[in-house]
RODO-2510 file (C-alpha; in nm, 4 decimals, decimal comma):
residues 165
     n   res          X          Y          Z
     1     x     0,8582    -3,8534     4,0587
     2     x     1,0450    -3,5233     4,0805
     3     x     1,3446    -3,6700     3,8904
     4     x     1,1082    -3,7914     3,6171
     5     x     0,9629    -3,4401     3,5744
     6     x     1,3054    -3,2774     3,5616
     7     x     1,4269    -3,5369     3,3096
     8     x     1,1193    -3,4767     3,0940
     9     x     1,1743    -3,1011     3,0948
    10     x     1,5403    -3,1443     2,9997
    11     x     1,4577    -3,3849     2,7157
    12     x     1,1853    -3,1599     2,5773
    13     x     1,4157    -2,8568     2,5964
    14     x     1,6939    -3,0442     2,4159
    15     x     1,4490    -3,1542     2,1476
    16     x     1,3405    -2,7965     2,0782
    17     x     1,6954    -2,6636     2,0797
    18     x     1,8186    -2,9225     1,8289
    19     x     1,5114    -2,9091     1,6050
    20     x     1,5319    -2,5306     1,5638
    21     x     1,8871    -2,5309     1,4359
    22     x     1,9253    -2,3671     1,0973
    23     x     2,1144    -2,5007     0,7984
    24     x     2,4914    -2,4874     0,7997
    25     x     2,6768    -2,2331     0,5862
    26     x     2,8105    -2,5031     0,3522
    27     x     2,4552    -2,6090     0,2671
    28     x     2,3460    -2,2483     0,2137
    29     x     2,6310    -2,1994    -0,0329
    30     x     2,4999    -2,4791    -0,2548
    31     x     2,1457    -2,3396    -0,2224
    32     x     2,2682    -1,9938    -0,3279
    33     x     2,4458    -2,1506    -0,6260
    34     x     2,1195    -2,3188    -0,7296
    35     x     1,9332    -1,9887    -0,6957
    36     x     2,1976    -1,8023    -0,8991
    37     x     2,1511    -2,0678    -1,1672
    38     x     1,7737    -2,0143    -1,1585
    39     x     1,8196    -1,6376    -1,1993
    40     x     2,0592    -1,6999    -1,4901
    41     x     1,7961    -1,9252    -1,6483
    42     x     1,5410    -1,6454    -1,6173
    43     x     1,7708    -1,4235    -1,8247
    44     x     1,8414    -1,7039    -2,0716
    45     x     1,4688    -1,7817    -2,1122
    46     x     1,4019    -1,4164    -2,1955
    47     x     1,6953    -1,3851    -2,4338
    48     x     1,6048    -1,7043    -2,6211
    49     x     1,2305    -1,6407    -2,5868
    50     x     1,2044    -1,9927    -2,4499
    51     x     0,8574    -2,0374    -2,3008
    52     x     0,9402    -2,3966    -2,1964
    53     x     1,2402    -2,2852    -1,9908
    54     x     1,0288    -2,0070    -1,8414
    55     x     0,7692    -2,2667    -1,7423
    56     x     1,0413    -2,4818    -1,5839
    57     x     1,1625    -2,2023    -1,3555
    58     x     0,8190    -2,0861    -1,2374
    59     x     0,6055    -2,2815    -0,9910
    60     x     0,3113    -2,4354    -1,1779
    61     x     0,0608    -2,2752    -0,9421
    62     x    -0,2521    -2,0645    -0,9785
    63     x    -0,1302    -1,8145    -0,7205
    64     x     0,2124    -1,7130    -0,8545
    65     x     0,2416    -1,3385    -0,9115
    66     x     0,4325    -1,1400    -1,1725
    67     x     0,4303    -0,7602    -1,1620
    68     x     0,5852    -0,5972    -1,4671
    69     x     0,6895    -0,2429    -1,5466
    70     x     0,3636    -0,1246    -1,7062
    71     x     0,0809    -0,0184    -1,4758
    72     x    -0,1448    -0,2945    -1,6117
    73     x     0,1140    -0,5731    -1,5857
    74     x    -0,0063    -0,7767    -1,2892
    75     x    -0,0416    -1,1436    -1,3702
    76     x    -0,1622    -1,4111    -1,1313
    77     x    -0,1171    -1,7774    -1,2140
    78     x     0,0958    -1,9466    -1,4760
    79     x    -0,1657    -1,9243    -1,7529
    80     x    -0,1890    -1,5423    -1,7338
    81     x     0,1876    -1,5174    -1,7206
    82     x     0,2372    -1,7523    -2,0131
    83     x    -0,0054    -1,5523    -2,2294
    84     x     0,1750    -1,2278    -2,1433
    85     x     0,5159    -1,3798    -2,2195
    86     x     0,4003    -1,5160    -2,5549
    87     x     0,2689    -1,1686    -2,6432
    88     x     0,5942    -1,0042    -2,5308
    89     x     0,8075    -1,2511    -2,7235
    90     x     0,6027    -1,1686    -3,0349
    91     x     0,6802    -0,7958    -3,0080
    92     x     1,0499    -0,7887    -2,9249
    93     x     1,3622    -0,9593    -3,0558
    94     x     1,7399    -0,9698    -3,0117
    95     x     1,7125    -0,9470    -2,6355
    96     x     2,0274    -0,9183    -2,4266
    97     x     2,0081    -0,8899    -2,0472
    98     x     2,2886    -0,8447    -1,7957
    99     x     2,2572    -0,8432    -1,4181
   100     x     2,4452    -0,6724    -1,1362
   101     x     2,4197    -0,6062    -0,7624
   102     x     2,2607    -0,9436    -0,6972
   103     x     2,1538    -1,0182    -0,3396
   104     x     2,0092    -1,3532    -0,2330
   105     x     1,8705    -1,4407     0,1088
   106     x     1,7474    -1,7813     0,2252
   107     x     1,5373    -1,8606     0,5310
   108     x     1,6914    -2,0912     0,7900
   109     x     1,4935    -2,3970     0,6777
   110     x     1,6089    -2,3464     0,3159
   111     x     1,2621    -2,3684     0,1650
   112     x     1,2044    -1,9994     0,0865
   113     x     1,4363    -1,7376    -0,0592
   114     x     1,4146    -1,3819    -0,1807
   115     x     1,6389    -1,1830    -0,4106
   116     x     1,7053    -0,8486    -0,5688
   117     x     1,9256    -0,7488    -0,8588
   118     x     1,9628    -0,4789    -1,1195
   119     x     1,9132    -0,5595    -1,4861
   120     x     2,0218    -0,3944    -1,8051
   121     x     1,7664    -0,4964    -2,0654
   122     x     1,8432    -0,4448    -2,4358
   123     x     1,6087    -0,5481    -2,7164
   124     x     1,4726    -0,4623    -3,0596
   125     x     1,1162    -0,3368    -3,0995
   126     x     0,9816    -0,2425    -3,4433
   127     x     1,3361    -0,2491    -3,5843
   128     x     1,4598     0,0009    -3,3241
   129     x     1,7077    -0,0713    -3,0474
   130     x     1,5848    -0,0063    -2,6941
   131     x     1,7644    -0,0233    -2,3630
   132     x     1,6657    -0,0005    -1,9983
   133     x     1,9378     0,0379    -1,7386
   134     x     1,8901    -0,0044    -1,3684
   135     x     1,5744    -0,2138    -1,3844
   136     x     1,5094    -0,3496    -1,0379
   137     x     1,4203    -0,7181    -1,0331
   138     x     1,2999    -0,8655    -0,7043
   139     x     1,1192    -1,1816    -0,6139
   140     x     1,0405    -1,4730    -0,3891
   141     x     1,1397    -1,8336    -0,4549
   142     x     1,0183    -2,1576    -0,3015
   143     x     1,1877    -2,4929    -0,2988
   144     x     0,9291    -2,7315    -0,4436
   145     x     1,0118    -3,1018    -0,4697
   146     x     1,3802    -3,0194    -0,4209
   147     x     1,3961    -2,7509    -0,6926
   148     x     1,3895    -2,3721    -0,6569
   149     x     1,0998    -2,2044    -0,8392
   150     x     0,9764    -1,8478    -0,8771
   151     x     0,6497    -1,7797    -0,6931
   152     x     0,6569    -1,3994    -0,7124
   153     x     0,8569    -1,1451    -0,9117
   154     x     0,8491    -0,7713    -0,9680
   155     x     1,0313    -0,5663    -1,2299
   156     x     1,0390    -0,1904    -1,1815
   157     x     1,1956     0,1101    -1,3465
   158     x     1,3245     0,3612    -1,0929
   159     x     1,1772     0,7080    -1,1195
   160     x     1,3912     1,0159    -1,0818
   161     x     1,2546     1,2109    -0,7877
   162     x     1,4397     1,5255    -0,6911
   163     x     1,3283     1,5664    -0,3333
   164     x     1,5240     1,8183    -0,1352
   165     x     1,6950     1,9845    -0,4295
***
């Protein structure tokens, strides 16, 4: 009976050790490539004002969250976000966005990721050129039915705070 108990403990321990193993680096590289592509599509959707592409890259859920740069820009659910994007696309044109300092992290089960990057956002508004440099773009992605989707994003403009000067 004692041998049976010891064997059971060993088998259960081996099961937990092997089931908790995270993805291999090679797999994470392909996941990061897919996420980079998603982030590129976000830029492309904004530049082309393509609401269909935007819908493809966001999870079609009622609880997704988008926080924009204005104090009243907090949208929950695809419908609120879609309405805000359609309004934005109606006001601006000739958008060009470039990214830098991109960081992507993926959890060990490869079903959730988070990112940060800086954006330079150029556009025309009322026939005047506008530009924002150093926009901070962060967010959370989920892998849904084998495809990475945005579930939360936040765009912010850094403030200049001279503390200690």
